[in-house]
Every structure is written in structure tokens, then in C-alpha cells.
N, C-alpha and C positions, 0 to 999 in steps of 0.2 A: 938615032931611034928614039931616045928619050924626049927629045925636043918636039918630035912629031906627035907624041902622045899628049905632051903638055899643051901643045897648039891645039890639038883636037878637042881636048877637055875645055880649053878656054873659049873655043869657037862654039861648042854646045852649050856651055853655060851663058855665053852672051846671047846666043838665039833663045835659050829657054827664058832668061830674064827679060829680054825684049818681047817675047810673045806673052808672058804673063803680066808684065809691068804696067799694060795699059789701064788695068782696073785697080792698080795698087792705091791710087789717091782718090778714086771715085767710090760713092757709096754703092751698095749692091742695090739693084733694081727692085729686089723683092722687098727691100725695107720701104720703098716709095709707094704709098697707096695711091691707086689711080681709080678715078670714078668712071665706071664703064656702063652706066645706066642711062636711061632717058630721064629718070628724075633726079632730085637733089638730095643731099644728105646733111642733116644737122643733128646736134645734141644739145639737150638742156638737163643738166643735173644727171639723174641716173636714167634718163630716157633718150635713146638713139632713134631717130627717124631716118629711114632707109628708102631710097628710090621713091621719094615723094613727088606726086604729079597729079594733074587734074585731068579728067576727061569730060570733053563737051563737044557736042557736034554743031550746036547752034548758037553757042555763046551766051545763052540764057540758062544759067544753071549748070552745075558741074558735079562730078562725083569725085571726092577724093581717094587716091589710090596710093598705097604704101605700106611699109612694115614698121610697126612700132616695137621697139625692143626695151624690155624693163632689166636693167642691170642690178637692181635691188634683189638681194637673194631671199628676203623675208616678207615684204610688203607688196600687195597688188598696188598699182598707181592707176588712177583715173586720169587720162590725158584730155585736155581740151584742144580742139582744133578750130581756130577761128579764121573766118574768111569774110571781110567786109562787115562785120558786125554780127553775122550769124555764126552761132557756136554749136559744134557737136562734140560729144564726148565718148571716149572708149575706155574701157577698163582693161588693162594689161597685166597678166598675172606675173607674180614674182618669178624672176629668172626665166622669164618666157617671152613670148613675142606674139603679136597679132598681125597677120598678113590680110589687109583690107581688100585685096584683089582675090584671094583664094580661100578665105576662111567663111565657110557657111555658117558657123556658130555665132558670127558677130553681123550686126546690121550694117548696111552700107552707110557712108557718110555723103549724103547728098546735101548740096547747097542749092536750093532753088533759086535764091536771089543773087548769086554770084555772077558779076560781069567777068566771064571767062571766055573771052574770044580765042578760038584755036590758034595757036602760035604765039600767043602773048605770055608774058610772065605775070602771075598774080601773087600779091603778098599773103602769106598764110602765117598765123601766129600759132605756136605750140607752146602749152604750159600745162603745169599741174601744181598742186598745193605743196608748198615747200621748197620750190625752186624758181629762179628766174625764168622767164620765158624766152623763147627765141623766135625770131621771125625769119622767113626764107622766101626767095621769089622762086615760086614754083612753076613749071612749064605746063601750058595747057596743050593737051594732044587730043586727037579726035580717035573715034572707034574705027577708022578705016584701016588701021593697021591690024593684022591678023591677032597679035597677042593682046590687043585691047578691045577686039570686036564685041565681046559680051559685057564690057564694063561700062558703057555709056549710061547716063542716068536715063530713067524712063519717067514719062509724064504720070502724075498720080492720075488715076481714073476718076472721073466725076460721074455721080449718078444723074440719071437723066430725070428731070422733075417734069410731070404733066400737069399743067394748070387746069383748073375747071373752066368750062365754056362760059361765056357771058349769057348766052340764050339758052332757055330750057329746051330740052329734047322730048319728043313725044315718047310717053311710055304706055306699052300697051297694058291694058287692064284685063285681067282674066275673070271671066264671069262665073 
């Protein structure tokens, strides 16, 4: 009887060890960060850039979309975003973030001269005073996807100019 109990305990221990031992030498999957966004993530100094992407429907000009996170607890940081020689800046509050897709308090970052054909990767350079900048190949998407439908850059309206005519017109004279 005693032998049966020992054999049963040994079998149960072997099954338990076999069932749990598969992950013994593997790192936990929760410690591995996976990027599950359309955009790219980069960091420079105390600034993290998350889900960076460009929206362009025609390839002539693009709007930068992403979240800028300031990990400095005391100072606001002005971040420069550069595409093809054109630079825009955004002030990110201390211990805060700016979501350029959903933040009505901040202007949009439109790059009118950017050569940003949908489907391409465009070099974007992120920098701020006091830190080495970083560049990233940022994907260009269109506004055809539902979540980006309202984010495409819009053309700047131009005022219509009426030029005077070269020939005089008859002006009625009141008696």
C-alpha cells in the first residue's frame, strides 16, 4: 500500500513538473514590449515619441501624427520635428504628453513640402535643446482608414484676387 502512495506521488510530481517546466527557462512574455501600432516609437533624452506616422492622401505634403511624452519632472521641453528641411516645434509640458492626433490645444504639424507618398517610409528627425536628436523612418498612411479619416492635411485656402480691367467702363452720371 505504501508503495502505491509513493508511486502516485512520484507520478503526480512528474506531471506537475512537466506541465510547468516549459516556461522555466523562457522569459515571461509580459516583459517583452511589442509594438502594436501603425506608427513607430523612438526616444531621445527625456522625450519619447510614440506611434509616429504621417498622413497624406496625395503625396504632396503630410501631417505628422503621434504622441510626444516628456519624462522630465520639472521642465517643459520644446521638441523640433524635421522632415526634409522643414521644421515644426511642439512644447511638451513637464511630466506630460501631447497627443497630436487628439489634442485640440495644440496646432497640427503640417509639412506642406514633404515628399510623402502613401505607403512610403519618410525620415523624420526629432530633437530638442540639451539632447542628441534621433531620426526614424516613419510610415505614410492615408485618411482612408476610419481612425485617420479626420487627420489628413487640408489645403490652405487662398484669397481670390480680382484684378482691375484694362478698359474703362461707362459710369452713369447723375444729373
